[in-house]
N, C-alpha and C positions, 0 to 999 in steps of 0.2 A: 334265521330270524326266530326270535323267541316270543312266546305269548304268556303273560303280558309283555310288552316291549321292554327289553333290558333284563328280563328275568334270567337268573342263573341259579341252579340248585346249590344249596349250601352243602358243606362237607357232611353234616349230619342233619337229617330232616327232623324238624320240630313242628308239631301242630300248634300254630299260633292263634288261629281263629277259625270260625266256620267258613266253609267255602261258598255258602249262599245257595247251593243247589238243593233240589228236593231231597228230603231226608237228612239234610246236613245237621239238623238239630239233634239227631240221635246217633250220628256217626262218631266213632271214637277209635283210637288205635289200641284199645285194650279189651280183654275178654272178661266174662264173668257177670254175675248178677249185680244190679245196681240198687235193687230194693227187694224186700221180703214179701212174697205173696204166693200162696199155694194155688195150684191149678184146679179148676172145677173138674168133677168126675161124674159122669152120667151112668146110666143103667146098663149100657151095652159092653160087650167084651173089648171093643176097640174104641180108644179115645184119641181123637185127632185134634190137634191144636194148629190152626192154620189160617190162611187168608186166600182169597180167590185170585191169586196171581197164577201165571203159567205153572210154576212149580207146585203151587197149592192144589190146583184143580187136577193135576195128574192123579192125586191120591183119591179125591172124591169121585172122579170118573172111574177109577179102578174098583173102588168099593161098590159103586152103583152097578157096574158091570157084573161083579161077583154076585150081588144080590139078585140081579136079573136072571142069573143062572140057577138060583135057588139055594145059594150058600147062606143059610141063616146066621152062621157064625161070623159073617162079615158085617153084621149090623153094627152101626157105629154112632157115636156122638161126635159131631163136628163143632168145636168151639172156636169162636172168632178170636184171632190174635191180631190186634191192631198195631202193626209194626211201626206205623207213622207216629204212634204214641209211645213207642218203646216197650210195649208189653212183653216182647221177646227177651227182655233183660230181667224179668222177674226171677226170683230164686227157684220157683217151681218149674218154669220153662227151661232154665239153664240145667236143671237136673235131668230133663229129658233130652235136651240138645245143648251141649256145652258150647256149640258154635253160635247159638242164639239166632238161628234162621228157621223160617217155616219151610215146609211142614215138619211137624214132629208127631210121632205116633207112640202110644202106649198100648200094649196088648196084655189084658188081664185074664185071658182065657185059660191060662195054665197056672200051676202052683207058683211058678217063678215069674214074676212080672217082667216083661220084655220091653225095653225102649228101642225105638228105631228112628234114626234121623238121616237126613239127606234123601231127597225125593227118589233118586234112582235106587237107593238101597231099600226104601219102603216098597217100591213097586216090585222089586225082586223078592223081598220078604213075603209079600202077599201072594205073589205067584207061586212061590215055593210052599207056602202054608196051605193054599187051596188047590194047588196043582192045576192052575188055569192060566191061560194067556202067555204060556211059555212052552216052546216045543220040548218034547221028550227026547227025540232023536238028537244025538250028541252034536252032529254037524249043524243041524238047524238051530239048535239051542245056542251054539257058539255064534252063529250069524246074528241071532236075535240080541244076544248080549253085546256083541260088537256094536250094533246100532244103538243100543241103550247107552253104552258108554260114549258113543259118538255124540249123542245129544248132550250128555252131561259135560263133555269137553268142549263142545261147539257153541252151545247156547250162551255162555258168558260173553262171547263176542257180539251176539245179537242183543242180549239184555244189558249187561254192564257196559258194553261198548256202544253199539248203535243206538239202542233205546235211550241210554243215558244222555249221550251227546246230542241226539236228535230232538228229544222231548224234555228231558229233565235238567240239563245243565243250565246254569244261569247265563251263560254266553254261548252263542252259536259259533263254534270253532270249525272252520271249513276243513282244515287238515284232519281233525278227529272224525267229522261226519263222513268225509270222503273215504278215509281209511276203513271205517267199520261198515259203511254201505257196500264197499267193494267186497269185503269178507262175507257179509250177510248174503249178497247176491251169489257169491261163489258157493256158499253152503246150499242155497236154494237150487242151484244148478246140480249139485251133487245129488240132492233128493230127486230132482226132476229126472235125471238120467236113471236113477235107481228105479223109480216108479214107472218109467216107460216100459220096463220089462217085468214088473211084478205088481200084483194087485195091492199088496201091502209092503211095508218097509222091509221086513226080514224074509219075505217070500209070499206065499199065497194065503197065509192066515193072519188074522188080526192078533197082535201080541202087545206086550208091555212096551215094545219099541214104538209102536204106533201111538200108544197113549202118551208116552213121554214126548215124542217129537211133534205130534199134533198140538199139544198144549202150547207149544211155542210157535212152530212154523206154520201149522194149520191155522191157528188164530191170526197169525201175521198176514197170510195171503187172503184171509176172509175179511180183512179190515178191522179186526177186533183187537189189534195190538199196536199201540203207538200212532194209530191213524196214518200209517206210512205205506199203505198198499199202493197208492198212486205214485208216490215218490220213488218207491223201489220197483215200479212197473211189474208188479207180481203177476199180472195177467199172462205174461209170456211163459210162465212156468205152468203149462197146461196140465201136466200129469200131477203135479203137486196140488193144483187147484181142484182137480177132479177127486183126488184122494181126500183132500180136506173137507170137501162138501159131503162125501160119502160118510165120513166119520161123524161129521157134525149132525147128520140126520139120525144117528143112533139114539134111542130113547135114553139109555144110561148116560150118554154124553150130555144130552140136553139137561138132565138132572144134575149131573156132577159139576158142570161148569158154572152153575149159579150158586153153589154152596159157598158159604163164607165170603160172599161178595158184600162190599160195603160202599161201593161207589155211588155217588149221588146222580150220575148220569146214565146208569144202566137199568133197563127194565127187568122185571122178573128176578129179583134178588132174594136169596135166602141167607140171612146173616148167620144163623146157626141151624144145624140139622140134627134132630134127635129121634125122628120116626119117619117112616115112609109117607105117612099122612101129611107131613110138612109140605109135600109137593102138590097137595090137592088144589092149590090155587092155580096150577098150570092147566087144569082140565077145563 
């Protein structure tokens, strides 16, 4: 059986019209800038262009954690990139990330400006730059990076798969929702088994693996992603839940997860962040 009824793929796919789903007005099968506009630049060494999605908050959490440890070089300006309006297709953004996805980071702290794109790569870059949240021991470091790459390889099934068909698709397709619900729950079970024997994802210490995975799966089980916690029966993953709550209580996480938020239904949002005093409203 095909959906819609009678549909058969053509020999060569051609985009005929918008699919009607969320973000369909900006989706296209080509890359590159669609309009000329330079990116804003603030006063700090690190310039972040992002949105408060799970991938976006990975970086703001990491930066707030670094600042909490006293790394003044991690001071940053976080500029809001409204992807629903297509701002990621500006010429300035494409120069930082040719793939037109958030988050994108520019480091102006050295003589040669460095761009970094892809959230996993940015986390690794910052951990290397500041020598924090990544193990020094070779075997422990390898374990940490394995879990970091697990997240980057697994989360598309949660986000582009489950999240899209459960929340954003214009039609509720049972096959698609069942397929990606099964995979999401399998991934939660992977994490639950891992956390049954370890305090944190890669071992006994909090690392970039925790930051990356919490931003997706931690928020999911806490009911902050897709409103799917009941549907997925996340309460059964007790070790994931305990880990998620523990990280959610970290002060740097509380700050980082509200940066570059622009949702109309979330409290305590900070559209842009340029100074630690921007968080004073939380006190």
